[in-house]
N, C-alpha and C positions, 0 to 999 in steps of 0.2 A: 666517543665523537660528540662535540659539543653540539647543542641544538641551535646556538645563535646563528653561526654562519648560515645553516640551513634555513631557519626562520627568516633570516633577513633576506635570502634570495626569493623566498616564497611570497614575502611582502610585496616584491616588485613585480610579482605575476598577477594576474586578475585570476580570481578562484572561479573555476568552471563546475565544479561538481563532479567531474568525470575522471574515471580511472586513468592512470597512466598506461598500464598494461596488464593483460590477464595471463597469468603464469603457464607455460605448457609442460615444464618439467615437474617430476613429482615433488621434489624437494621444495620448488617454488610454490606449487599447489598447496603444500601442507602449511607453509609459512602463512601464504594468503589466507587459508582458513582460519589458522591461528590467530589472525589479527582482528579478523571479523568476530570471530568467538569471544575473544578477550574483550572487543570495543561493545559487543552485545551486552555483555556481564557488566561493563562500566555504565553504559547506558541506562540499564535496570536498576543500577544503584544510585546513580547521580543525576540521570536525565540526560538527553541529547545535547542541551546547553551546557551541562558539565563536563562533557566529554573532552578530554586533552590528549593530544597525540603523544605528550611525554608520558602520561600514565599508560598509554597503550603499549609503548616501548618498554617501560618497567615491567609490566606485568607479562607482557610476552617474551620478554627476555631478548629483545631485538635490537639493533642499532637504529637510528634515526634514517641512516641511509638505506637500510632493509625496508624500512616502512614506507618513505617516500617513493621507493623503486615502484611501488603499486599505486599507492594513494598520496596524491599531492596535497590533501588537507582532509579535515573531519567530514567536510560535508560530502566528498566522495564515497567516504565510508558509509555514513548515513544512507547515502543514496544506494549503494550497492544492496545494503539490508534492505531498505525500503522495496527494491526492486525485487528481491528474492521473496519477499512476504507477499507482494503483489502476484506474485507467479502463481503461489499457493491458492489466493483468491481467485484468480484467472480459470484455475482448473476447477475449483468448485463451482462457479457460475457455468462454466461450459457443460460440465457432468449434469447439473440441474436443467439447465435450458435445452439440453439434448433430449430430454424425456417428454418435453411439451409436446401435446398433440392437438390441444384445444384451449378454448380460453379458461376453462375451470382448471385444467392442468397447469396452466401459465400462473393463476393465482397461487395455486400449491408450491410451484417452484420458486417464486418469488419469497414466499414466506419461508420457505427451508434456507434459501440464500441468506435472509435476514438472520435467522437462527444460527446458521453455521458461522457467519462474521461474528456475530455476538460471541459465541462460544469459543472461537480462536481468540479473540482479544482479551478474554477473561483469563485464558489459559497461558497466554504470551504476554504479560505485562510490558516487555519490552517494545512489543509491536504497537502499542497504544502510545508510547512517547515518541516513535519513529513517525507513525501516522501524524501526530500532532506537529513534529517537524516539518513534514512535506506540507504542512498547509501554512506554515508561520515562515519559512525560510524560501526566498525568491528563487533561489536555484533550484530548490527541491518542489516548488510547486509545478514544475514541469512534468515530475515523475508522477504526481497525483493526477494531473491533467490528462497525460497519456494514458494511465490507468482506467479512468473514469470514461475516456473515449472508448476505450477497448469494450469495457463493459456495456457501454451504451451501443455498439456496432453489433455486439453478439445479442443484445436484447432486440435490436433492430430487426436482426435476420429472422428472428421468430415471428415479429409482428408481422413482416412483410409476407412470412410464409403463411400465417393464419387468416390476413387481410390483404390479400393481394392487389385488391381493386382500390385501396385507400393511397391518397398523395403519400409518397415516400418522405418528403419533407415535414408532413404531419406527424406520421410514425416516428420519425427521427427525433422530433421535437418530444414526444411522448417518451421514447427510450432514455434520451438525455436527463430529462426531468425527473423520471422514475428512479434512475441510478443515483442521481444527486440526493433525491429525498431519502432514499435507502440508506444511503451512506451517512446522511446527516442523523437520521434516527438511531443508527447504531453507534454513532459518535456520542450522542447525547446520551443513551442508555448506558454505556461504558463509564460515563461520568458520574453515574448514580451508584447506590449501593444495589447489590444483587437483586433484591426483592423488586426494588422500585425500578431497576432496570428491565426486568422481564415484565412488569406491569406497563410499562412505557412502550415496549417493543409489542405487546399484544394490542395495545390501543392503535399503534400506527398501523398495524395490519389491518384492523378494522377500519381505519379512517383512510389510509392511502392505497393499500393494494387492492384497489377497486377491480370491479368487472371490467377488463378492458374493453370487450366487445360492447357492452353497453355505452361506455364512453364513446367508442368511434359510431355507434349509431344516432348520435346526437347531430 
């Protein structure tokens, strides 16, 4: 099947970055996963900017019709991969925050979250590129914003439990800023070589992961 007629029709539609549908049958699920696997391999090799639907079709051994049945454009593919990686991160955050019983434990949990996020990004190079895409693509920025809000609300729940007498708006501001700074620190560390990255995160944990209790006593 020629790509041009499909591509021409696609240009007439506004890209939303959303899936067309999620397959329910086994064969469809296998094809769906094959597309994502091939896309991740291509992103790792060429970056998300270099991802092309035509290359996915060729490498996955599919027709354009089969590809567009699930994914209307490459943004929808990157979004799906980003949401999967975000789900892994959410489980990590939830597990660590669930262990928090006091301010000291909170510091330790945040430090562990920093280290685990950094380790994952080092072990999964494709995640770094996808994370970058969610910050530079307007359609994908929503994915990052939703993920950051999830982490902030999870952190807020802990702060409310530990400091129930404090204004909830103040605690939410602290939670949001803390998670934004944490993400920025990891993003910066990943851009450095391994030794420098580890030093940068060690410094960040000393500078920013402060005694929240002391902060709220001011």
